[in-house]
N, C-alpha and C positions, 0 to 999 in steps of 0.2 A: 117379745121373743128375742133371744140372743142366739146367734148361729156361730159356732166355732168350726172353722175349716181345719181338718187334720191332713197331715202329709199323705201322699199316695200309698206308701207302704202300710198304712193302716186302713186300707180301702174297706174292709168289712165294717169299720166304724166311721164311715165317711163324714157324718155330721152328728154332732151332739146338740140336741135342742133343749134349751133350758126355758121353760115356760114360766112367765110371771103370773101373778094372780089375775083373775078375770076382770078385776076392777080397772078403771081408767086412770086411777091416781098414780102418781110417780112412785117408783120403787122406794121402799124404806131404806134407810142407811144400813140396817142389819142385813137386808136382802142383798144390797150392793156389795157389802163386805163378804157375804157368803159366796157370791159369784166371783169376786176377785180372788178369794181363797181357793175356790175350785179351779179357776184358770191357772193359778200359781202351781197348784198340785199337779195339774195335767201337764204343764210345761216341764216340771221337775221329772215326772215320769217319762215324758218323751225324751228328755235329755239323757236320762239314765239308760233308756232303751237304746238310743243311738250310740252311747259310749260303750255299752255292753256288746252291741253288734260289732263295732269296730274292734274291740278286744278279742272277740271270738275269731274274727278273720285273721288278726295278727297272730293269735295263738296257734292256728292251724296252717299258717302260710308255709312253714317248714316242710309240710307233707307233700307239697307240690313242687315239681322241678322248676327252677328259675330259667328263663329264656337265656340263650347264650349271649 
């Protein structure tokens, strides 16, 4: 079993469990590649989410008065 810890702002999705086959043999190279690909895609999505969140805040910053 592989446990991926996500940032707090994704609390509804606290953990993603990827379960291996029930056998006790080592994971196949194909399975390891699939898991690596999924982790890479998840990291890319998290990065995009963080970037978009920052851009939204910057886009609307002009609507709020600046402190003196």
